[in-house]
VODREN-730273 format. One line per 4 residues: number of its first residue (from 1); their letters; for each residue y, z, x of C-alpha. Coordinates in steps of 0.2 Angstrom, whole numbers, m for minus. Example, Ala and Ser with C-alpha at 12.3 -4.5 7.8 and 13.67 -1.06 7.14 Angstrom:
% VODREN-730273
1 = as = m22,39,62; m5,36,68
//
This chain:
% VODREN-730273
1 = mkqk = 80,m73,m77; 70,m61,m87; 58,m49,m83; 42,m56,m91
5 = eryq = 49,m74,m81; 49,m66,m64; 32,m57,m65; 25,m74,m69
9 = avie = 34,m83,m55; 30,m68,m42; 12,m70,m47; 9,m89,m47
13 = rfqr = 18,m89,m31; 8,m75,m24; m6,m85,m30; m1,m99,m19
17 = emps = 2,m90,m3; m7,m78,0; m26,m83,m12; m35,m69,m3
21 = pate = m26,m55,2; m36,m39,9; m35,m24,16; m28,m24,36
25 = lhyr = m40,m6,38; m55,m8,48; m71,m2,37; m89,m7,35
29 = npye = m92,6,20; m85,18,9; m85,31,17; m76,24,31
33 = llva = m63,17,21; m58,33,11; m57,39,30; m49,26,35
37 = vils = m34,29,20; m33,49,20; m27,42,42; m15,30,36
41 = aqct = m5,42,26; 12,40,34; 3,31,48; 1,11,51
45 = dkri = m14,3,50; m12,m4,64; m15,14,76; m26,19,62
49 = nmvt = m36,4,69; m36,8,84; m41,27,81; m58,25,68
53 = pafy = m69,17,80; m73,29,89; m71,41,74; m85,31,65
57 = eafp = m96,33,81; m96,51,82; m95,55,63; m104,40,54
61 = tpaa = m109,50,40; m100,60,29; m113,74,31; m110,70,51
65 = laaa = m93,76,50; m97,89,37; m103,96,50; m93,95,63
69 = tteq = m78,107,71; m60,107,68; m56,105,88; m71,88,87
73 = vfel = m58,81,73; m44,84,79; m48,77,96; m51,60,91
77 = iksv = m37,58,77; m22,64,88; m13,53,90; m10,50,71
81 = sypn = 4,54,61; 1,74,56; m16,80,63; m19,95,59
85 = nktr = m17,91,39; m29,76,41; m40,87,50; m40,99,35
89 = sllg = m41,84,24; m55,74,31; m67,90,35; m63,98,16
93 = marr = m68,80,11; m83,77,20; m91,94,15; m86,93,m3
97 = ltee = m93,75,m5; m108,81,3; m111,96,m5; m107,90,m23
101 = yggv = m108,69,m23; m124,67,m12; m114,60,3; m108,45,m9
105 = vpdd = m90,39,m13; m88,40,m30; m80,29,m42; m71,39,m54
109 = idal = m53,42,m52; m53,59,m56; m69,65,m44; m59,56,m30
113 = mslp = m46,65,m34; m56,81,m30; m59,79,m14; m46,87,m2
117 = gvgr = m34,73,6; m39,61,m9; m20,60,m21; m20,48,m34
121 = ktan = m15,33,m19; m30,35,m9; m43,36,m27; m33,19,m32
125 = vvls = m34,7,m16; m55,16,m16; m58,11,m33; m48,m7,m31
129 = viyd = m56,m12,m14; m73,m4,m14; m76,m5,m33; m65,m19,m39
133 = qprm = m56,m9,m53; m38,m14,m58; m29,1,m51; m16,m2,m42
137 = avdt = m11,11,m27; 8,10,m25; 13,14,m8; 30,16,0
141 = hvfr = 30,m6,m1; 24,m8,m16; 35,5,m21; 52,m2,m12
145 = vaer = 44,m21,m12; 42,m19,m33; 59,m14,m34; 68,m26,m23
149 = iglt = 59,m41,m32; 62,m35,m48; 46,m33,m55; 53,m13,m58
153 = trsr = 69,m7,m63; 77,9,m57; 61,16,m55; 57,36,m48
157 = tplt = 42,38,m45; 27,31,m40; 19,33,m55; 32,25,m67
161 = teak = 32,10,m53; 11,10,m56; 13,10,m76; 25,m6,m76
165 = lven = 14,m15,m63; m2,m11,m74; 6,m16,m89; 14,m32,m85
169 = ipae = m1,m41,m72; m17,m47,m76; m29,m33,m77; m42,m43,m64
173 = llpk = m28,m49,m52; m21,m30,m49; m34,m29,m35; m24,m43,m26
177 = ahhw = m6,m38,m31; m10,m20,m24; m14,m31,m8; 2,m46,m9
181 = lilh = 15,m30,m12; 7,m21,3; 8,m35,16; 22,m45,8
185 = gryv = 35,m26,12; 26,m25,29; 26,m43,36; 45,m50,25
189 = ckar = 53,m38,13; 54,m26,26; 62,m8,23; 77,m11,36
193 = kpec = 83,m30,36; 70,m40,24; 68,m58,28; 78,m68,14
197 = eacf = 76,m83,22; 60,m84,27; 53,m76,9; 43,m89,m3
201 = ladv = 51,m74,m19; 68,m79,m15; 76,m88,m27; 64,m76,m41
205 = cryr = 71,m61,m32; 81,m50,m41; 89,m43,m21; 88,m59,m16
209 = qkel = 102,m66,m31; 111,m50,m29; 114,m52,m10; 120,m72,m14
213 = ksar = 132,m68,m30; 140,m54,m19; 145,m66,m2; 151,m81,m15
217 = aata = 165,m69,m26; 170,m61,m7; 171,m78,0; 178,m83,m16
221 = nnpq = 193,m67,m14; 195,m72,4; 188,m93,8; 195,m90,25
225 = hsps = 184,m77,31; 167,m80,23; 154,m69,28; 145,m76,43
229 = gqeq = 127,m83,38; 129,m81,20; 127,m96,8; 143,m105,1
//
Protein backbone atom coordinates (compact mmCIF):
# COMPACT_ATOMS: atom_id res chain seq x y z
CA UNK A 1 0.00 0.00 0.00
CA UNK A 2 1.31 3.43 -0.92
CA UNK A 3 1.66 5.92 1.90
CA UNK A 4 -0.91 8.32 0.41
CA UNK A 5 -3.45 5.49 0.27
CA UNK A 6 -2.64 4.50 3.85
CA UNK A 7 -3.18 8.06 5.09
CA UNK A 8 -6.53 8.23 3.33
CA UNK A 9 -7.67 4.90 4.78
CA UNK A 10 -6.46 5.71 8.30
CA UNK A 11 -8.15 9.11 8.32
CA UNK A 12 -11.43 7.65 7.05
CA UNK A 13 -11.39 4.93 9.71
CA UNK A 14 -10.69 7.37 12.53
CA UNK A 15 -13.41 9.73 11.33
CA UNK A 16 -15.86 6.85 11.45
CA UNK A 17 -14.73 5.20 14.68
CA UNK A 18 -13.71 8.27 16.69
CA UNK A 19 -15.64 11.27 15.32
CA UNK A 20 -15.22 13.54 18.36
CA UNK A 21 -11.90 12.81 20.11
CA UNK A 22 -10.80 15.02 22.98
CA UNK A 23 -8.07 15.29 25.56
CA UNK A 24 -8.61 13.23 28.72
CA UNK A 25 -7.01 15.92 30.87
CA UNK A 26 -9.52 17.84 32.97
CA UNK A 27 -9.47 21.63 32.64
CA UNK A 28 -11.87 24.60 32.48
CA UNK A 29 -9.75 27.32 30.88
CA UNK A 30 -6.44 27.80 28.99
CA UNK A 31 -4.42 28.31 32.18
CA UNK A 32 -5.67 25.04 33.69
CA UNK A 33 -4.91 23.12 30.50
CA UNK A 34 -1.40 24.57 30.42
CA UNK A 35 -0.84 23.45 34.01
CA UNK A 36 -2.22 19.98 33.28
CA UNK A 37 -0.08 19.47 30.18
CA UNK A 38 3.09 20.57 31.99
CA UNK A 39 2.27 18.12 34.78
CA UNK A 40 1.45 15.30 32.33
CA UNK A 41 4.97 14.94 30.94
CA UNK A 42 6.02 11.30 31.51
CA UNK A 43 2.97 10.76 33.71
CA UNK A 44 -0.51 9.40 33.10
CA UNK A 45 -3.54 11.61 32.53
CA UNK A 46 -5.33 9.59 35.21
CA UNK A 47 -2.76 10.60 37.80
CA UNK A 48 -2.82 14.25 36.70
CA UNK A 49 -6.61 14.36 36.96
CA UNK A 50 -6.31 13.15 40.55
CA UNK A 51 -3.92 15.98 41.41
CA UNK A 52 -5.28 18.99 39.54
CA UNK A 53 -8.61 19.62 41.34
CA UNK A 54 -6.84 20.59 44.56
CA UNK A 55 -4.18 22.44 42.57
CA UNK A 56 -6.75 24.51 40.66
CA UNK A 57 -8.55 25.30 43.91
CA UNK A 58 -5.35 26.44 45.60
CA UNK A 59 -4.08 28.40 42.61
CA UNK A 60 -7.08 29.40 40.45
CA UNK A 61 -5.15 31.96 38.41
CA UNK A 62 -1.62 32.46 37.11
CA UNK A 63 -1.21 35.31 39.59
CA UNK A 64 -2.14 33.06 42.49
CA UNK A 65 0.35 30.45 41.36
CA UNK A 66 3.02 33.10 40.80
CA UNK A 67 2.68 34.15 44.43
CA UNK A 68 3.00 30.59 45.76
CA UNK A 69 6.04 29.10 47.46
CA UNK A 70 8.00 26.12 46.22
CA UNK A 71 6.82 24.12 49.23
CA UNK A 72 3.14 24.88 48.58
CA UNK A 73 3.32 23.76 44.95
CA UNK A 74 5.43 20.69 45.65
CA UNK A 75 3.06 19.46 48.34
CA UNK A 76 0.19 19.37 45.84
CA UNK A 77 2.07 17.65 43.01
CA UNK A 78 4.47 15.36 44.86
CA UNK A 79 2.69 12.24 43.59
CA UNK A 80 3.40 13.00 39.91
CA UNK A 81 6.62 12.19 38.09
CA UNK A 82 9.55 14.60 38.58
CA UNK A 83 7.76 16.84 41.09
CA UNK A 84 10.82 18.98 41.82
CA UNK A 85 11.37 19.92 38.18
CA UNK A 86 7.66 20.46 37.58
CA UNK A 87 7.40 22.68 40.65
CA UNK A 88 10.10 24.95 39.24
CA UNK A 89 8.48 24.90 35.79
CA UNK A 90 5.01 25.76 37.09
CA UNK A 91 6.26 28.63 39.23
CA UNK A 92 8.42 29.99 36.43
CA UNK A 93 5.57 29.67 33.92
CA UNK A 94 3.10 31.46 36.18
CA UNK A 95 5.46 34.32 36.97
CA UNK A 96 6.36 34.96 33.35
CA UNK A 97 2.75 34.53 32.23
CA UNK A 98 1.68 37.10 34.82
CA UNK A 99 4.49 39.59 34.26
CA UNK A 100 4.77 39.47 30.47
CA UNK A 101 1.34 38.36 29.22
CA UNK A 102 -1.04 39.74 31.82
CA UNK A 103 -2.01 36.22 32.87
CA UNK A 104 -3.36 35.40 29.40
CA UNK A 105 -2.11 32.17 27.78
CA UNK A 106 -0.68 33.29 24.41
CA UNK A 107 -1.86 31.86 21.10
CA UNK A 108 1.60 32.02 19.51
CA UNK A 109 4.00 29.09 19.57
CA UNK A 110 7.14 31.18 20.16
CA UNK A 111 5.51 33.04 23.04
CA UNK A 112 4.31 29.79 24.58
CA UNK A 113 7.71 28.15 24.24
CA UNK A 114 9.29 31.11 26.04
CA UNK A 115 7.46 30.02 29.19
CA UNK A 116 9.41 27.77 31.59
CA UNK A 117 8.37 24.12 31.28
CA UNK A 118 6.74 24.62 27.87
CA UNK A 119 8.35 22.72 25.01
CA UNK A 120 7.07 22.29 21.48
CA UNK A 121 4.75 19.42 22.37
CA UNK A 122 3.09 21.30 25.21
CA UNK A 123 2.74 24.44 23.09
CA UNK A 124 1.18 22.47 20.25
CA UNK A 125 -1.34 20.85 22.61
CA UNK A 126 -2.46 24.23 23.91
CA UNK A 127 -2.66 25.77 20.44
CA UNK A 128 -4.59 22.79 19.10
CA UNK A 129 -7.00 22.24 21.98
CA UNK A 130 -7.63 25.83 23.09
CA UNK A 131 -7.16 27.81 19.90
CA UNK A 132 -8.09 25.12 17.36
CA UNK A 133 -4.93 25.78 15.37
CA UNK A 134 -3.73 23.16 12.86
CA UNK A 135 -0.99 21.78 15.11
CA UNK A 136 0.27 18.25 15.68
CA UNK A 137 1.63 17.63 19.15
CA UNK A 138 3.91 14.58 19.11
CA UNK A 139 4.22 12.65 22.36
CA UNK A 140 5.43 9.08 22.81
CA UNK A 141 2.06 7.64 21.73
CA UNK A 142 1.89 9.69 18.53
CA UNK A 143 5.53 8.95 17.70
CA UNK A 144 5.07 5.19 18.17
CA UNK A 145 1.66 4.81 16.54
CA UNK A 146 2.51 6.88 13.47
CA UNK A 147 5.57 4.74 12.83
CA UNK A 148 3.82 1.43 13.47
CA UNK A 149 0.86 2.17 11.23
CA UNK A 150 3.15 3.42 8.49
CA UNK A 151 2.30 7.10 8.51
CA UNK A 152 6.00 7.77 9.03
CA UNK A 153 9.04 5.76 8.02
CA UNK A 154 12.11 5.47 10.24
CA UNK A 155 11.33 8.77 11.90
CA UNK A 156 14.11 9.64 14.32
CA UNK A 157 12.72 12.67 16.14
CA UNK A 158 9.33 14.05 17.20
CA UNK A 159 9.95 17.04 14.93
CA UNK A 160 10.32 14.89 11.81
CA UNK A 161 7.19 12.95 12.80
CA UNK A 162 5.31 16.21 13.28
CA UNK A 163 6.41 17.52 9.87
CA UNK A 164 5.35 14.32 8.09
CA UNK A 165 1.93 14.22 9.74
CA UNK A 166 1.30 17.92 9.08
CA UNK A 167 2.28 17.41 5.45
CA UNK A 168 -0.18 14.55 4.90
CA UNK A 169 -3.18 15.26 7.14
CA UNK A 170 -5.62 18.02 6.11
CA UNK A 171 -5.10 21.10 8.29
CA UNK A 172 -8.70 21.13 9.53
CA UNK A 173 -8.28 17.57 10.85
CA UNK A 174 -4.94 18.03 12.64
CA UNK A 175 -6.50 18.94 16.04
CA UNK A 176 -8.55 15.73 15.89
CA UNK A 177 -5.68 13.64 14.49
CA UNK A 178 -3.52 14.48 17.51
CA UNK A 179 -6.14 12.92 19.80
CA UNK A 180 -6.82 10.02 17.42
CA UNK A 181 -3.23 8.85 17.60
CA UNK A 182 -2.85 9.45 21.34
CA UNK A 183 -6.02 7.58 22.27
CA UNK A 184 -5.28 4.77 19.84
CA UNK A 185 -1.82 4.37 21.35
CA UNK A 186 -3.17 4.48 24.88
CA UNK A 187 -5.93 1.89 24.48
CA UNK A 188 -5.20 -0.25 21.39
CA UNK A 189 -1.74 0.18 19.88
CA UNK A 190 -0.02 -0.20 23.24
CA UNK A 191 3.74 0.00 23.56
CA UNK A 192 4.50 -3.50 24.81
CA UNK A 193 1.63 -5.48 23.35
CA UNK A 194 -0.50 -3.88 20.66
CA UNK A 195 -4.02 -5.30 20.47
CA UNK A 196 -3.98 -5.94 16.72
CA UNK A 197 -6.90 -8.36 16.81
CA UNK A 198 -9.17 -5.60 18.09
CA UNK A 199 -7.80 -2.85 15.87
CA UNK A 200 -9.92 -1.27 13.14
CA UNK A 201 -6.73 -0.33 11.30
CA UNK A 202 -5.24 -3.84 11.19
CA UNK A 203 -5.70 -4.36 7.46
CA UNK A 204 -4.00 -1.06 6.57
CA UNK A 205 -1.34 -1.15 9.30
CA UNK A 206 2.23 -1.73 8.16
CA UNK A 207 3.23 -3.35 11.46
CA UNK A 208 0.29 -5.80 11.46
CA UNK A 209 0.80 -6.78 7.85
CA UNK A 210 4.49 -7.48 8.49
CA UNK A 211 3.57 -9.61 11.49
CA UNK A 212 1.12 -11.66 9.42
CA UNK A 213 3.60 -12.03 6.59
CA UNK A 214 6.24 -13.32 9.00
CA UNK A 215 3.74 -15.77 10.51
CA UNK A 216 2.78 -17.11 7.09
CA UNK A 217 6.43 -17.52 6.17
CA UNK A 218 7.13 -19.39 9.39
CA UNK A 219 4.18 -21.68 8.80
CA UNK A 220 5.26 -22.37 5.21
CA UNK A 221 8.77 -23.26 6.37
CA UNK A 222 7.55 -25.44 9.24
CA UNK A 223 3.87 -26.38 8.72
CA UNK A 224 3.86 -28.76 11.69
CA UNK A 225 4.60 -25.96 14.13
CA UNK A 226 2.46 -22.94 13.27
CA UNK A 227 2.62 -20.22 15.96
CA UNK A 228 -0.30 -20.29 18.38
CA UNK A 229 -2.84 -17.59 17.77
CA UNK A 230 -1.41 -16.57 14.39
CA UNK A 231 -3.49 -16.51 11.24
CA UNK A 232 -2.71 -19.16 8.65
